[in-house]
PDB file with SEQRES, HELIX, SHEET and CRYST1 records, atoms N, CA, C and O in Angstrom:
SEQRES   1 A   83  MET ALA SER PHE THR PRO LEU ASP ALA ILE GLY MET ALA          
SEQRES   2 A   83  GLY VAL VAL LEU MET LEU ILE ALA TYR ALA LEU THR VAL          
SEQRES   3 A   83  SER GLY ARG ILE ASP PRO LEU ARG PRO ALA ALA LEU VAL          
SEQRES   4 A   83  CYS ASN LEU ILE GLY ALA VAL ALA VAL LEU VAL SER LEU          
SEQRES   5 A   83  THR ARG ALA PHE ASN TRP SER SER ALA VAL ILE GLU SER          
SEQRES   6 A   83  ALA TRP ALA VAL ILE ALA ALA ALA GLY LEU VAL ARG TRP          
SEQRES   7 A   83  TRP LEU ARG SER ARG                                          
HELIX    1 AA1 PRO A    6  VAL A   26  1                                  21    
HELIX    2 AA2 PRO A   35  SER A   51  1                                  17    
HELIX    3 AA3 TRP A   58  SER A   82  1                                  25    
CRYST1    1.000    1.000    1.000  90.00  90.00  90.00 P 1           1          
ATOM      1  N   MET A   1     -27.180  19.273 -23.159  1.00  0.00           N  
ATOM      2  CA  MET A   1     -26.937  17.844 -23.142  1.00  0.00           C  
ATOM      3  C   MET A   1     -25.550  17.569 -22.567  1.00  0.00           C  
ATOM      4  O   MET A   1     -24.580  18.228 -22.942  1.00  0.00           O  
ATOM      5  N   ALA A   2     -25.454  16.608 -21.669  1.00  0.00           N  
ATOM      6  CA  ALA A   2     -24.184  16.264 -21.035  1.00  0.00           C  
ATOM      7  C   ALA A   2     -23.284  15.528 -22.009  1.00  0.00           C  
ATOM      8  O   ALA A   2     -23.754  14.745 -22.835  1.00  0.00           O  
ATOM      9  N   SER A   3     -21.999  15.784 -21.909  1.00  0.00           N  
ATOM     10  CA  SER A   3     -21.051  15.113 -22.791  1.00  0.00           C  
ATOM     11  C   SER A   3     -20.540  13.834 -22.128  1.00  0.00           C  
ATOM     12  O   SER A   3     -20.521  13.710 -20.903  1.00  0.00           O  
ATOM     13  N   PHE A   4     -20.136  12.908 -22.954  1.00  0.00           N  
ATOM     14  CA  PHE A   4     -19.599  11.627 -22.489  1.00  0.00           C  
ATOM     15  C   PHE A   4     -18.096  11.805 -22.316  1.00  0.00           C  
ATOM     16  O   PHE A   4     -17.369  11.981 -23.294  1.00  0.00           O  
ATOM     17  N   THR A   5     -17.633  11.760 -21.074  1.00  0.00           N  
ATOM     18  CA  THR A   5     -16.237  12.045 -20.758  1.00  0.00           C  
ATOM     19  C   THR A   5     -15.414  10.758 -20.635  1.00  0.00           C  
ATOM     20  O   THR A   5     -15.973   9.661 -20.606  1.00  0.00           O  
ATOM     21  N   PRO A   6     -14.095  10.895 -20.564  1.00  0.00           N  
ATOM     22  CA  PRO A   6     -13.272   9.703 -20.321  1.00  0.00           C  
ATOM     23  C   PRO A   6     -13.636   8.997 -19.008  1.00  0.00           C  
ATOM     24  O   PRO A   6     -13.568   7.770 -18.932  1.00  0.00           O  
ATOM     25  N   LEU A   7     -14.016   9.753 -17.983  1.00  0.00           N  
ATOM     26  CA  LEU A   7     -14.442   9.110 -16.740  1.00  0.00           C  
ATOM     27  C   LEU A   7     -15.731   8.320 -16.938  1.00  0.00           C  
ATOM     28  O   LEU A   7     -15.907   7.264 -16.330  1.00  0.00           O  
ATOM     29  N   ASP A   8     -16.623   8.814 -17.772  1.00  0.00           N  
ATOM     30  CA  ASP A   8     -17.834   8.058 -18.097  1.00  0.00           C  
ATOM     31  C   ASP A   8     -17.459   6.753 -18.802  1.00  0.00           C  
ATOM     32  O   ASP A   8     -18.042   5.705 -18.522  1.00  0.00           O  
ATOM     33  N   ALA A   9     -16.495   6.818 -19.709  1.00  0.00           N  
ATOM     34  CA  ALA A   9     -16.056   5.618 -20.434  1.00  0.00           C  
ATOM     35  C   ALA A   9     -15.453   4.595 -19.479  1.00  0.00           C  
ATOM     36  O   ALA A   9     -15.690   3.396 -19.622  1.00  0.00           O  
ATOM     37  N   ILE A  10     -14.672   5.065 -18.502  1.00  0.00           N  
ATOM     38  CA  ILE A  10     -14.093   4.163 -17.504  1.00  0.00           C  
ATOM     39  C   ILE A  10     -15.203   3.484 -16.704  1.00  0.00           C  
ATOM     40  O   ILE A  10     -15.165   2.275 -16.478  1.00  0.00           O  
ATOM     41  N   GLY A  11     -16.189   4.270 -16.279  1.00  0.00           N  
ATOM     42  CA  GLY A  11     -17.316   3.709 -15.537  1.00  0.00           C  
ATOM     43  C   GLY A  11     -18.108   2.702 -16.350  1.00  0.00           C  
ATOM     44  O   GLY A  11     -18.490   1.648 -15.843  1.00  0.00           O  
ATOM     45  N   MET A  12     -18.354   3.027 -17.609  1.00  0.00           N  
ATOM     46  CA  MET A  12     -19.098   2.102 -18.470  1.00  0.00           C  
ATOM     47  C   MET A  12     -18.312   0.811 -18.705  1.00  0.00           C  
ATOM     48  O   MET A  12     -18.892  -0.274 -18.742  1.00  0.00           O  
ATOM     49  N   ALA A  13     -17.003   0.932 -18.862  1.00  0.00           N  
ATOM     50  CA  ALA A  13     -16.178  -0.270 -19.027  1.00  0.00           C  
ATOM     51  C   ALA A  13     -16.264  -1.142 -17.778  1.00  0.00           C  
ATOM     52  O   ALA A  13     -16.317  -2.368 -17.874  1.00  0.00           O  
ATOM     53  N   GLY A  14     -16.278  -0.508 -16.612  1.00  0.00           N  
ATOM     54  CA  GLY A  14     -16.427  -1.258 -15.368  1.00  0.00           C  
ATOM     55  C   GLY A  14     -17.752  -1.981 -15.281  1.00  0.00           C  
ATOM     56  O   GLY A  14     -17.813  -3.139 -14.870  1.00  0.00           O  
ATOM     57  N   VAL A  15     -18.807  -1.298 -15.668  1.00  0.00           N  
ATOM     58  CA  VAL A  15     -20.136  -1.911 -15.666  1.00  0.00           C  
ATOM     59  C   VAL A  15     -20.174  -3.105 -16.610  1.00  0.00           C  
ATOM     60  O   VAL A  15     -20.685  -4.167 -16.255  1.00  0.00           O  
ATOM     61  N   VAL A  16     -19.633  -2.931 -17.807  1.00  0.00           N  
ATOM     62  CA  VAL A  16     -19.625  -4.014 -18.793  1.00  0.00           C  
ATOM     63  C   VAL A  16     -18.826  -5.204 -18.257  1.00  0.00           C  
ATOM     64  O   VAL A  16     -19.245  -6.352 -18.410  1.00  0.00           O  
ATOM     65  N   LEU A  17     -17.682  -4.934 -17.632  1.00  0.00           N  
ATOM     66  CA  LEU A  17     -16.858  -6.006 -17.083  1.00  0.00           C  
ATOM     67  C   LEU A  17     -17.604  -6.787 -15.997  1.00  0.00           C  
ATOM     68  O   LEU A  17     -17.556  -8.017 -15.971  1.00  0.00           O  
ATOM     69  N   MET A  18     -18.286  -6.077 -15.112  1.00  0.00           N  
ATOM     70  CA  MET A  18     -19.045  -6.763 -14.058  1.00  0.00           C  
ATOM     71  C   MET A  18     -20.213  -7.550 -14.635  1.00  0.00           C  
ATOM     72  O   MET A  18     -20.506  -8.652 -14.172  1.00  0.00           O  
ATOM     73  N   LEU A  19     -20.877  -6.999 -15.631  1.00  0.00           N  
ATOM     74  CA  LEU A  19     -22.005  -7.711 -16.245  1.00  0.00           C  
ATOM     75  C   LEU A  19     -21.536  -8.964 -16.983  1.00  0.00           C  
ATOM     76  O   LEU A  19     -22.205  -9.997 -16.937  1.00  0.00           O  
ATOM     77  N   ILE A  20     -20.402  -8.880 -17.654  1.00  0.00           N  
ATOM     78  CA  ILE A  20     -19.855 -10.064 -18.332  1.00  0.00           C  
ATOM     79  C   ILE A  20     -19.512 -11.138 -17.298  1.00  0.00           C  
ATOM     80  O   ILE A  20     -19.837 -12.311 -17.483  1.00  0.00           O  
ATOM     81  N   ALA A  21     -18.854 -10.730 -16.208  1.00  0.00           N  
ATOM     82  CA  ALA A  21     -18.515 -11.701 -15.158  1.00  0.00           C  
ATOM     83  C   ALA A  21     -19.770 -12.338 -14.588  1.00  0.00           C  
ATOM     84  O   ALA A  21     -19.808 -13.547 -14.360  1.00  0.00           O  
ATOM     85  N   TYR A  22     -20.786 -11.537 -14.358  1.00  0.00           N  
ATOM     86  CA  TYR A  22     -22.041 -12.065 -13.814  1.00  0.00           C  
ATOM     87  C   TYR A  22     -22.696 -13.045 -14.794  1.00  0.00           C  
ATOM     88  O   TYR A  22     -23.136 -14.124 -14.399  1.00  0.00           O  
ATOM     89  N   ALA A  23     -22.753 -12.664 -16.057  1.00  0.00           N  
ATOM     90  CA  ALA A  23     -23.359 -13.538 -17.064  1.00  0.00           C  
ATOM     91  C   ALA A  23     -22.605 -14.863 -17.177  1.00  0.00           C  
ATOM     92  O   ALA A  23     -23.213 -15.926 -17.305  1.00  0.00           O  
ATOM     93  N   LEU A  24     -21.284 -14.786 -17.128  1.00  0.00           N  
ATOM     94  CA  LEU A  24     -20.490 -16.012 -17.230  1.00  0.00           C  
ATOM     95  C   LEU A  24     -20.643 -16.908 -16.002  1.00  0.00           C  
ATOM     96  O   LEU A  24     -20.622 -18.133 -16.126  1.00  0.00           O  
ATOM     97  N   THR A  25     -20.795 -16.316 -14.829  1.00  0.00           N  
ATOM     98  CA  THR A  25     -20.988 -17.143 -13.634  1.00  0.00           C  
ATOM     99  C   THR A  25     -22.378 -17.758 -13.619  1.00  0.00           C  
ATOM    100  O   THR A  25     -22.535 -18.928 -13.271  1.00  0.00           O  
ATOM    101  N   VAL A  26     -23.380 -16.987 -13.990  1.00  0.00           N  
ATOM    102  CA  VAL A  26     -24.752 -17.508 -14.002  1.00  0.00           C  
ATOM    103  C   VAL A  26     -24.909 -18.621 -15.035  1.00  0.00           C  
ATOM    104  O   VAL A  26     -25.655 -19.578 -14.826  1.00  0.00           O  
ATOM    105  N   SER A  27     -24.194 -18.483 -16.152  1.00  0.00           N  
ATOM    106  CA  SER A  27     -24.291 -19.512 -17.197  1.00  0.00           C  
ATOM    107  C   SER A  27     -23.407 -20.720 -16.893  1.00  0.00           C  
ATOM    108  O   SER A  27     -23.415 -21.697 -17.643  1.00  0.00           O  
ATOM    109  N   GLY A  28     -22.645 -20.663 -15.802  1.00  0.00           N  
ATOM    110  CA  GLY A  28     -21.801 -21.787 -15.418  1.00  0.00           C  
ATOM    111  C   GLY A  28     -20.493 -21.874 -16.169  1.00  0.00           C  
ATOM    112  O   GLY A  28     -19.807 -22.894 -16.096  1.00  0.00           O  
ATOM    113  N   ARG A  29     -20.129 -20.825 -16.890  1.00  0.00           N  
ATOM    114  CA  ARG A  29     -18.903 -20.865 -17.683  1.00  0.00           C  
ATOM    115  C   ARG A  29     -17.660 -20.532 -16.866  1.00  0.00           C  
ATOM    116  O   ARG A  29     -16.559 -20.957 -17.213  1.00  0.00           O  
ATOM    117  N   ILE A  30     -17.827 -19.774 -15.781  1.00  0.00           N  
ATOM    118  CA  ILE A  30     -16.714 -19.529 -14.869  1.00  0.00           C  
ATOM    119  C   ILE A  30     -17.207 -19.684 -13.434  1.00  0.00           C  
ATOM    120  O   ILE A  30     -18.386 -19.488 -13.139  1.00  0.00           O  
ATOM    121  N   ASP A  31     -16.289 -20.036 -12.562  1.00  0.00           N  
ATOM    122  CA  ASP A  31     -16.598 -20.228 -11.144  1.00  0.00           C  
ATOM    123  C   ASP A  31     -16.532 -18.871 -10.440  1.00  0.00           C  
ATOM    124  O   ASP A  31     -15.505 -18.195 -10.507  1.00  0.00           O  
ATOM    125  N   PRO A  32     -17.609 -18.464  -9.770  1.00  0.00           N  
ATOM    126  CA  PRO A  32     -17.615 -17.148  -9.116  1.00  0.00           C  
ATOM    127  C   PRO A  32     -16.624 -17.032  -7.959  1.00  0.00           C  
ATOM    128  O   PRO A  32     -16.366 -15.923  -7.491  1.00  0.00           O  
ATOM    129  N   LEU A  33     -16.070 -18.130  -7.493  1.00  0.00           N  
ATOM    130  CA  LEU A  33     -15.123 -18.097  -6.388  1.00  0.00           C  
ATOM    131  C   LEU A  33     -13.673 -18.191  -6.852  1.00  0.00           C  
ATOM    132  O   LEU A  33     -12.761 -18.269  -6.030  1.00  0.00           O  
ATOM    133  N   ARG A  34     -13.461 -18.185  -8.150  1.00  0.00           N  
ATOM    134  CA  ARG A  34     -12.120 -18.262  -8.717  1.00  0.00           C  
ATOM    135  C   ARG A  34     -11.657 -16.862  -9.130  1.00  0.00           C  
ATOM    136  O   ARG A  34     -12.476 -15.959  -9.301  1.00  0.00           O  
ATOM    137  N   PRO A  35     -10.354 -16.689  -9.287  1.00  0.00           N  
ATOM    138  CA  PRO A  35      -9.810 -15.365  -9.578  1.00  0.00           C  
ATOM    139  C   PRO A  35     -10.398 -14.647 -10.800  1.00  0.00           C  
ATOM    140  O   PRO A  35     -10.562 -13.427 -10.767  1.00  0.00           O  
ATOM    141  N   ALA A  36     -10.709 -15.361 -11.850  1.00  0.00           N  
ATOM    142  CA  ALA A  36     -11.215 -14.689 -13.058  1.00  0.00           C  
ATOM    143  C   ALA A  36     -12.437 -13.831 -12.748  1.00  0.00           C  
ATOM    144  O   ALA A  36     -12.481 -12.653 -13.103  1.00  0.00           O  
ATOM    145  N   ALA A  37     -13.412 -14.414 -12.098  1.00  0.00           N  
ATOM    146  CA  ALA A  37     -14.638 -13.676 -11.779  1.00  0.00           C  
ATOM    147  C   ALA A  37     -14.368 -12.600 -10.731  1.00  0.00           C  
ATOM    148  O   ALA A  37     -14.880 -11.485 -10.835  1.00  0.00           O  
ATOM    149  N   LEU A  38     -13.571 -12.933  -9.730  1.00  0.00           N  
ATOM    150  CA  LEU A  38     -13.295 -11.985  -8.656  1.00  0.00           C  
ATOM    151  C   LEU A  38     -12.520 -10.770  -9.159  1.00  0.00           C  
ATOM    152  O   LEU A  38     -12.818  -9.640  -8.775  1.00  0.00           O  
ATOM    153  N   VAL A  39     -11.536 -10.999 -10.008  1.00  0.00           N  
ATOM    154  CA  VAL A  39     -10.756  -9.883 -10.552  1.00  0.00           C  
ATOM    155  C   VAL A  39     -11.632  -9.003 -11.442  1.00  0.00           C  
ATOM    156  O   VAL A  39     -11.534  -7.777 -11.384  1.00  0.00           O  
ATOM    157  N   CYS A  40     -12.474  -9.606 -12.254  1.00  0.00           N  
ATOM    158  CA  CYS A  40     -13.386  -8.814 -13.097  1.00  0.00           C  
ATOM    159  C   CYS A  40     -14.292  -7.947 -12.233  1.00  0.00           C  
ATOM    160  O   CYS A  40     -14.509  -6.775 -12.541  1.00  0.00           O  
ATOM    161  N   ASN A  41     -14.813  -8.507 -11.169  1.00  0.00           N  
ATOM    162  CA  ASN A  41     -15.686  -7.737 -10.287  1.00  0.00           C  
ATOM    163  C   ASN A  41     -14.926  -6.637  -9.553  1.00  0.00           C  
ATOM    164  O   ASN A  41     -15.441  -5.530  -9.394  1.00  0.00           O  
ATOM    165  N   LEU A  42     -13.718  -6.928  -9.108  1.00  0.00           N  
ATOM    166  CA  LEU A  42     -12.920  -5.925  -8.418  1.00  0.00           C  
ATOM    167  C   LEU A  42     -12.545  -4.772  -9.349  1.00  0.00           C  
ATOM    168  O   LEU A  42     -12.725  -3.606  -8.996  1.00  0.00           O  
ATOM    169  N   ILE A  43     -12.035  -5.085 -10.512  1.00  0.00           N  
ATOM    170  CA  ILE A  43     -11.651  -4.044 -11.464  1.00  0.00           C  
ATOM    171  C   ILE A  43     -12.870  -3.249 -11.909  1.00  0.00           C  
ATOM    172  O   ILE A  43     -12.810  -2.024 -12.020  1.00  0.00           O  
ATOM    173  N   GLY A  44     -13.971  -3.939 -12.163  1.00  0.00           N  
ATOM    174  CA  GLY A  44     -15.190  -3.254 -12.575  1.00  0.00           C  
ATOM    175  C   GLY A  44     -15.694  -2.282 -11.529  1.00  0.00           C  
ATOM    176  O   GLY A  44     -16.062  -1.151 -11.847  1.00  0.00           O  
ATOM    177  N   ALA A  45     -15.710  -2.723 -10.280  1.00  0.00           N  
ATOM    178  CA  ALA A  45     -16.188  -1.863  -9.202  1.00  0.00           C  
ATOM    179  C   ALA A  45     -15.274  -0.651  -9.015  1.00  0.00           C  
ATOM    180  O   ALA A  45     -15.749   0.465  -8.806  1.00  0.00           O  
ATOM    181  N   VAL A  46     -13.978  -0.873  -9.089  1.00  0.00           N  
ATOM    182  CA  VAL A  46     -13.038   0.242  -8.949  1.00  0.00           C  
ATOM    183  C   VAL A  46     -13.209   1.223 -10.113  1.00  0.00           C  
ATOM    184  O   VAL A  46     -13.133   2.436  -9.913  1.00  0.00           O  
ATOM    185  N   ALA A  47     -13.436   0.717 -11.310  1.00  0.00           N  
ATOM    186  CA  ALA A  47     -13.647   1.598 -12.465  1.00  0.00           C  
ATOM    187  C   ALA A  47     -14.887   2.464 -12.266  1.00  0.00           C  
ATOM    188  O   ALA A  47     -14.866   3.656 -12.572  1.00  0.00           O  
ATOM    189  N   VAL A  48     -15.954   1.880 -11.763  1.00  0.00           N  
ATOM    190  CA  VAL A  48     -17.167   2.667 -11.499  1.00  0.00           C  
ATOM    191  C   VAL A  48     -16.888   3.706 -10.415  1.00  0.00           C  
ATOM    192  O   VAL A  48     -17.345   4.845 -10.515  1.00  0.00           O  
ATOM    193  N   LEU A  49     -16.148   3.323  -9.386  1.00  0.00           N  
ATOM    194  CA  LEU A  49     -15.789   4.283  -8.339  1.00  0.00           C  
ATOM    195  C   LEU A  49     -14.968   5.443  -8.907  1.00  0.00           C  
ATOM    196  O   LEU A  49     -15.169   6.595  -8.522  1.00  0.00           O  
ATOM    197  N   VAL A  50     -14.058   5.142  -9.809  1.00  0.00           N  
ATOM    198  CA  VAL A  50     -13.272   6.206 -10.456  1.00  0.00           C  
ATOM    199  C   VAL A  50     -14.194   7.152 -11.207  1.00  0.00           C  
ATOM    200  O   VAL A  50     -14.011   8.368 -11.157  1.00  0.00           O  
ATOM    201  N   SER A  51     -15.172   6.609 -11.896  1.00  0.00           N  
ATOM    202  CA  SER A  51     -16.098   7.456 -12.661  1.00  0.00           C  
ATOM    203  C   SER A  51     -16.930   8.353 -11.749  1.00  0.00           C  
ATOM    204  O   SER A  51     -17.396   9.413 -12.168  1.00  0.00           O  
ATOM    205  N   LEU A  52     -17.114   7.926 -10.510  1.00  0.00           N  
ATOM    206  CA  LEU A  52     -17.906   8.731  -9.572  1.00  0.00           C  
ATOM    207  C   LEU A  52     -17.169   9.971  -9.098  1.00  0.00           C  
ATOM    208  O   LEU A  52     -17.771  10.832  -8.457  1.00  0.00           O  
ATOM    209  N   THR A  53     -15.891  10.083  -9.396  1.00  0.00           N  
ATOM    210  CA  THR A  53     -15.172  11.298  -9.013  1.00  0.00           C  
ATOM    211  C   THR A  53     -15.686  12.503  -9.785  1.00  0.00           C  
ATOM    212  O   THR A  53     -15.509  13.641  -9.349  1.00  0.00           O  
ATOM    213  N   ARG A  54     -16.312  12.268 -10.916  1.00  0.00           N  
ATOM    214  CA  ARG A  54     -16.877  13.367 -11.721  1.00  0.00           C  
ATOM    215  C   ARG A  54     -18.258  13.762 -11.216  1.00  0.00           C  
ATOM    216  O   ARG A  54     -18.553  14.948 -11.067  1.00  0.00           O  
ATOM    217  N   ALA A  55     -19.081  12.797 -10.959  1.00  0.00           N  
ATOM    218  CA  ALA A  55     -20.461  13.054 -10.516  1.00  0.00           C  
ATOM    219  C   ALA A  55     -20.748  12.096  -9.365  1.00  0.00           C  
ATOM    220  O   ALA A  55     -21.279  11.005  -9.571  1.00  0.00           O  
ATOM    221  N   PHE A  56     -20.393  12.515  -8.150  1.00  0.00           N  
ATOM    222  CA  PHE A  56     -20.501  11.635  -6.992  1.00  0.00           C  
ATOM    223  C   PHE A  56     -21.951  11.318  -6.661  1.00  0.00           C  
ATOM    224  O   PHE A  56     -22.835  12.168  -6.768  1.00  0.00           O  
ATOM    225  N   ASN A  57     -22.169  10.072  -6.256  1.00  0.00           N  
ATOM    226  CA  ASN A  57     -23.485   9.593  -5.869  1.00  0.00           C  
ATOM    227  C   ASN A  57     -23.271   8.610  -4.719  1.00  0.00           C  
ATOM    228  O   ASN A  57     -22.611   7.585  -4.892  1.00  0.00           O  
ATOM    229  N   TRP A  58     -23.827   8.919  -3.546  1.00  0.00           N  
ATOM    230  CA  TRP A  58     -23.584   8.094  -2.363  1.00  0.00           C  
ATOM    231  C   TRP A  58     -24.017   6.643  -2.539  1.00  0.00           C  
ATOM    232  O   TRP A  58     -23.274   5.728  -2.182  1.00  0.00           O  
ATOM    233  N   SER A  59     -25.199   6.425  -3.080  1.00  0.00           N  
ATOM    234  CA  SER A  59     -25.669   5.040  -3.190  1.00  0.00           C  
ATOM    235  C   SER A  59     -24.779   4.232  -4.133  1.00  0.00           C  
ATOM    236  O   SER A  59     -24.497   3.066  -3.859  1.00  0.00           O  
ATOM    237  N   SER A  60     -24.341   4.820  -5.216  1.00  0.00           N  
ATOM    238  CA  SER A  60     -23.431   4.117  -6.127  1.00  0.00           C  
ATOM    239  C   SER A  60     -22.077   3.879  -5.477  1.00  0.00           C  
ATOM    240  O   SER A  60     -21.482   2.815  -5.647  1.00  0.00           O  
ATOM    241  N   ALA A  61     -21.591   4.860  -4.736  1.00  0.00           N  
ATOM    242  CA  ALA A  61     -20.304   4.715  -4.065  1.00  0.00           C  
ATOM    243  C   ALA A  61     -20.349   3.595  -3.031  1.00  0.00           C  
ATOM    244  O   ALA A  61     -19.396   2.826  -2.908  1.00  0.00           O  
ATOM    245  N   VAL A  62     -21.436   3.499  -2.296  1.00  0.00           N  
ATOM    246  CA  VAL A  62     -21.556   2.462  -1.263  1.00  0.00           C  
ATOM    247  C   VAL A  62     -21.614   1.077  -1.898  1.00  0.00           C  
ATOM    248  O   VAL A  62     -20.902   0.173  -1.460  1.00  0.00           O  
ATOM    249  N   ILE A  63     -22.445   0.893  -2.919  1.00  0.00           N  
ATOM    250  CA  ILE A  63     -22.577  -0.439  -3.518  1.00  0.00           C  
ATOM    251  C   ILE A  63     -21.289  -0.859  -4.221  1.00  0.00           C  
ATOM    252  O   ILE A  63     -20.893  -2.021  -4.135  1.00  0.00           O  
ATOM    253  N   GLU A  64     -20.639   0.058  -4.908  1.00  0.00           N  
ATOM    254  CA  GLU A  64     -19.406  -0.297  -5.602  1.00  0.00           C  
ATOM    255  C   GLU A  64     -18.267  -0.537  -4.624  1.00  0.00           C  
ATOM    256  O   GLU A  64     -17.422  -1.399  -4.864  1.00  0.00           O  
ATOM    257  N   SER A  65     -18.228   0.210  -3.527  1.00  0.00           N  
ATOM    258  CA  SER A  65     -17.211  -0.033  -2.492  1.00  0.00           C  
ATOM    259  C   SER A  65     -17.406  -1.415  -1.884  1.00  0.00           C  
ATOM    260  O   SER A  65     -16.444  -2.163  -1.707  1.00  0.00           O  
ATOM    261  N   ALA A  66     -18.643  -1.748  -1.569  1.00  0.00           N  
ATOM    262  CA  ALA A  66     -18.940  -3.074  -1.021  1.00  0.00           C  
ATOM    263  C   ALA A  66     -18.577  -4.167  -2.021  1.00  0.00           C  
ATOM    264  O   ALA A  66     -18.010  -5.192  -1.644  1.00  0.00           O  
ATOM    265  N   TRP A  67     -18.898  -3.955  -3.280  1.00  0.00           N  
ATOM    266  CA  TRP A  67     -18.595  -4.924  -4.339  1.00  0.00           C  
ATOM    267  C   TRP A  67     -17.089  -5.146  -4.420  1.00  0.00           C  
ATOM    268  O   TRP A  67     -16.631  -6.283  -4.539  1.00  0.00           O  
ATOM    269  N   ALA A  68     -16.315  -4.059  -4.355  1.00  0.00           N  
ATOM    270  CA  ALA A  68     -14.856  -4.154  -4.437  1.00  0.00           C  
ATOM    271  C   ALA A  68     -14.284  -4.861  -3.212  1.00  0.00           C  
ATOM    272  O   ALA A  68     -13.393  -5.700  -3.344  1.00  0.00           O  
ATOM    273  N   VAL A  69     -14.781  -4.535  -2.034  1.00  0.00           N  
ATOM    274  CA  VAL A  69     -14.285  -5.167  -0.802  1.00  0.00           C  
ATOM    275  C   VAL A  69     -14.601  -6.664  -0.805  1.00  0.00           C  
ATOM    276  O   VAL A  69     -13.751  -7.476  -0.437  1.00  0.00           O  
ATOM    277  N   ILE A  70     -15.795  -7.027  -1.210  1.00  0.00           N  
ATOM    278  CA  ILE A  70     -16.183  -8.438  -1.256  1.00  0.00           C  
ATOM    279  C   ILE A  70     -15.318  -9.201  -2.259  1.00  0.00           C  
ATOM    280  O   ILE A  70     -14.857 -10.304  -1.966  1.00  0.00           O  
ATOM    281  N   ALA A  71     -15.098  -8.619  -3.436  1.00  0.00           N  
ATOM    282  CA  ALA A  71     -14.261  -9.273  -4.445  1.00  0.00           C  
ATOM    283  C   ALA A  71     -12.828  -9.402  -3.949  1.00  0.00           C  
ATOM    284  O   ALA A  71     -12.201 -10.444  -4.140  1.00  0.00           O  
ATOM    285  N   ALA A  72     -12.301  -8.360  -3.316  1.00  0.00           N  
ATOM    286  CA  ALA A  72     -10.940  -8.408  -2.785  1.00  0.00           C  
ATOM    287  C   ALA A  72     -10.830  -9.463  -1.680  1.00  0.00           C  
ATOM    288  O   ALA A  72      -9.848 -10.203  -1.627  1.00  0.00           O  
ATOM    289  N   ALA A  73     -11.816  -9.532  -0.812  1.00  0.00           N  
ATOM    290  CA  ALA A  73     -11.820 -10.546   0.247  1.00  0.00           C  
ATOM    291  C   ALA A  73     -11.861 -11.947  -0.365  1.00  0.00           C  
ATOM    292  O   ALA A  73     -11.191 -12.856   0.127  1.00  0.00           O  
ATOM    293  N   GLY A  74     -12.623 -12.125  -1.409  1.00  0.00           N  
ATOM    294  CA  GLY A  74     -12.674 -13.416  -2.096  1.00  0.00           C  
ATOM    295  C   GLY A  74     -11.338 -13.792  -2.697  1.00  0.00           C  
ATOM    296  O   GLY A  74     -10.939 -14.956  -2.660  1.00  0.00           O  
ATOM    297  N   LEU A  75     -10.641 -12.806  -3.255  1.00  0.00           N  
ATOM    298  CA  LEU A  75      -9.313 -13.070  -3.811  1.00  0.00           C  
ATOM    299  C   LEU A  75      -8.323 -13.454  -2.715  1.00  0.00           C  
ATOM    300  O   LEU A  75      -7.525 -14.374  -2.896  1.00  0.00           O  
ATOM    301  N   VAL A  76      -8.368 -12.764  -1.594  1.00  0.00           N  
ATOM    302  CA  VAL A  76      -7.481 -13.094  -0.475  1.00  0.00           C  
ATOM    303  C   VAL A  76      -7.785 -14.498   0.028  1.00  0.00           C  
ATOM    304  O   VAL A  76      -6.876 -15.285   0.291  1.00  0.00           O  
ATOM    305  N   ARG A  77      -9.055 -14.799   0.156  1.00  0.00           N  
ATOM    306  CA  ARG A  77      -9.458 -16.137   0.624  1.00  0.00           C  
ATOM    307  C   ARG A  77      -8.983 -17.220  -0.348  1.00  0.00           C  
ATOM    308  O   ARG A  77      -8.469 -18.256   0.073  1.00  0.00           O  
ATOM    309  N   TRP A  78      -9.157 -16.978  -1.639  1.00  0.00           N  
ATOM    310  CA  TRP A  78      -8.695 -17.934  -2.644  1.00  0.00           C  
ATOM    311  C   TRP A  78      -7.180 -18.117  -2.550  1.00  0.00           C  
ATOM    312  O   TRP A  78      -6.679 -19.241  -2.592  1.00  0.00           O  
ATOM    313  N   TRP A  79      -6.452 -16.997  -2.422  1.00  0.00           N  
ATOM    314  CA  TRP A  79      -4.996 -17.054  -2.345  1.00  0.00           C  
ATOM    315  C   TRP A  79      -4.549 -17.831  -1.121  1.00  0.00           C  
ATOM    316  O   TRP A  79      -3.643 -18.659  -1.216  1.00  0.00           O  
ATOM    317  N   LEU A  80      -5.155 -17.587   0.009  1.00  0.00           N  
ATOM    318  CA  LEU A  80      -4.786 -18.299   1.240  1.00  0.00           C  
ATOM    319  C   LEU A  80      -5.070 -19.793   1.124  1.00  0.00           C  
ATOM    320  O   LEU A  80      -4.286 -20.612   1.605  1.00  0.00           O  
ATOM    321  N   ARG A  81      -6.161 -20.147   0.503  1.00  0.00           N  
ATOM    322  CA  ARG A  81      -6.497 -21.579   0.339  1.00  0.00           C  
ATOM    323  C   ARG A  81      -5.595 -22.267  -0.668  1.00  0.00           C  
ATOM    324  O   ARG A  81      -5.347 -23.468  -0.559  1.00  0.00           O  
ATOM    325  N   SER A  82      -5.104 -21.526  -1.641  1.00  0.00           N  
ATOM    326  CA  SER A  82      -4.283 -22.141  -2.692  1.00  0.00           C  
ATOM    327  C   SER A  82      -2.840 -22.349  -2.260  1.00  0.00           C  
ATOM    328  O   SER A  82      -2.063 -23.001  -2.958  1.00  0.00           O  
ATOM    329  N   ARG A  83      -2.489 -21.798  -1.122  1.00  0.00           N  
ATOM    330  CA  ARG A  83      -1.099 -21.932  -0.621  1.00  0.00           C  
ATOM    331  C   ARG A  83      -0.860 -23.254   0.025  1.00  0.00           C  
ATOM    332  O   ARG A  83       0.247 -23.521   0.493  1.00  0.00           O  
TER     333      ARG A  83                                                      
END                                                                             
């Protein structure tokens, strides 16, 4: 049986963070284009990517990389508009 490592915990925390952000945006409690949701998605995706250093998986790496890039681009766009 595989053991649950600190990297697994980091990945799970990232997943939970992204799911919370998604649930809050779908329920209308936070704006998906505002920093709160974008930062949660960025941190969550990076956490999952960190967890992949233990057990690499191409499909997970691609989706989480895309998720992080999209969230980062959204943050840059928000920052530029707020100036």
